[in-house]
N, C-alpha and C positions, 0 to 999 in steps of 0.2 A: 624567473617567474615566482611570484609570491605564493605562499601556502594556500591561501583562500582560492586564488585563481587556479592553481594546480588541482585542488579538490573539485572545483566546479567543472573544469574541462575534462578531467579524467574519469568522472563518475560514469558508470555503465549500469544498465539493468542486468542483474545476475539471475541466471536461470538454473544453475546447479550449485549446490553447496556441499562443503565437507560436513562431516559429522561433529566437528568441533563445536561445543556449546558457546553461546555468546554470553559473556559475563553480564550480570544484572547491572553492575555499575556503568557499563558502556550504554546499556539501554536507557538507564536513568539520565545519563549525560545527554543522550539524543532526545529524550522527552523534554529535557530542560531547553534544548535548542528549539524544539517545536513550540514550546510555550511562548517563546519570544518572537514568533513570526509576526509580520505586519498584519494588522487587522483593523479595518475601518470601524470607527465608533467603539473600538475595544470590546466587541461582542464575544470574542474567543469562543467560536461556535464548535470547536473540534473536541473530539474525545478519541482516545486510543485504548483498545482492549487487547491485551496480550493473552492469546488463547492457548491454554495448556492442553494436555492430551485429552482429558475428558470432554472439554468443550469442543475440540476438533472432532472427536468421535461422534458427537451429536449431529455434526454436519454431514457425515458420510452417507446416511440414507438418501439425503437430498442430492448429494453429488452423484450418487449412482443413478438416481431417477433422472436427473438432468442428462447424463450421458446417454441413457437409453431413449429418452425423448428426442434428443438431437440426432442420434444414430441408432435406429432399431436393430441394425446389424452389428452393433458393438460387441467386440469380443471381450473376454476376461482381461486381456492385456489393455484394452482401451479403458476399461473400468478401473483397473489398478493404476494406470497412469494418472487418471483424474483423482483417485484417492490419494496418491502420493503428492499431488500438488497441495493438498491440505495437511497430510500427515508428515511429509518429508522434511520441510524446512525446519531448521533448528528453532526458529521463532516465527510465529504467525500473528500478525497484529491487524485487527479490524479497525477501520477508521470511520467515524461518523461525523456528520455536520448537521447543525441545528436547522430545522425547517422553519420557514416563515410563510405559511400559506396565504396570509393576508397581505404580504409584502414581497412580491416576486423579485424586486430589485435587491432588497435586503438578503433574500435567500441566495441570489446569485453572488453578491459580494461576500456572503459568509462561506459559500462554496469555494470561491477564489482564495479566501483567507485560509480555509482548511487545507487546500492544496499547498499553499505556502508553508504551513506548519508541517505537513507531510514531507515536503521537500527539505525543509530544515532538518527534520529527523533523519532522512536518508543521507543528506550531505554530512551530518555529524557522524553517522555510522561509517560512511565511506572514508572520512578523514582518519578513522581509527582502524582501517583495513577490513571493515565489515560491509558486505554487500547487501543489496536489497532489490526487490522487484515489486512495483505497485501493480496489482492485478485487479481488473474490473470484470472478471469472468462471470458467467451466469450465476454461479453460486452466491456471489456478493449481492445479487438482486433478489434472491429467493426469500420468501416470507419467513423461512425458518431462522434466518440470520438475526434479525432484530429480537426474535423470541429467545434464541440461544444467548445473545448478548445481554438480554434484560433491558432493552431500550424500547420506549414507546414509539411505534412506527409512525404515528402522526406527529411526533416531535423531532425525530432524528432520521437522517438518511444515511445509509451505509454507502460510502463512496469507494470502498474497495478494501482489499487485504494487502498488507505489505509482508512479503516473504523476506526473512532476514537470516543471514548466516555468513560464514566465511566462504568466499568464492572458491569453487573448484576450478573454474576458469573465468577469465574476463574477456568478453567478446570484443571484437574490433569495432570501432566507431564508424558509422556511416552518417556523416553530417553534410548539410548543404554548405556551399561556399558562402563566405561572409557577404559577398556582393549580391547573393541571391536573397538575403534576408534583411539587409540593412540599406536604408535609403536616406540620404540627406536631402531635404527639400529646402528651397529658398523661400 
C-alpha cells in the first residue's frame, strides 16, 4: 500500500492527546496542504485561526453558559469536562468559510471547498503522527466566537474547531463495507 493510501485509510478522529507540543513547522506544513485544496472558481473561502491560551480563555464563559443551558443539573465535573475541550488540546484551530448570502449555491460550494481544505490539513498532520478532531459543538456556533476571532459574522461562518495534538490513543475504525457504499451502474 502506498503512503498516501495508508494515510487516508488509517486516519482517525483523536479524542485524547498527550501534553507534547506540536511543532509550528508541522502546523505550517499542514496549512500549506490546506491551501492547495480543490476549490471551484478558486475562491479559497477558508481561514484558519490558531487559538492561543488567552483567546481560548475568552471562550470559557460561553462554554460554561452552554453547559448550564443544556443541562441545568450540570455538576462541576460536567463544566470542567467542557472547559477542557477548549483548554486541553495542545492546539485548537477555528475554521471559517466565506458566506455568500446572495448566492446560496456559491456558499455551498465554498463550504465544500473549506471542508476539503480542513481535511487536507488533518491528513497532513496525520501523516506526521499528529492527530486531530473536527468539532462542531455548540460553542462553535455561539456568537462570541466570531467576535473573539475578529471576523465579521455577516461575511464568514465558523464551521468548527480542530483539536490537534499527539494521540494518547488511536480509536479502532468502524467503517461500512465497500459493497455498502460503492455501486457500479451500467
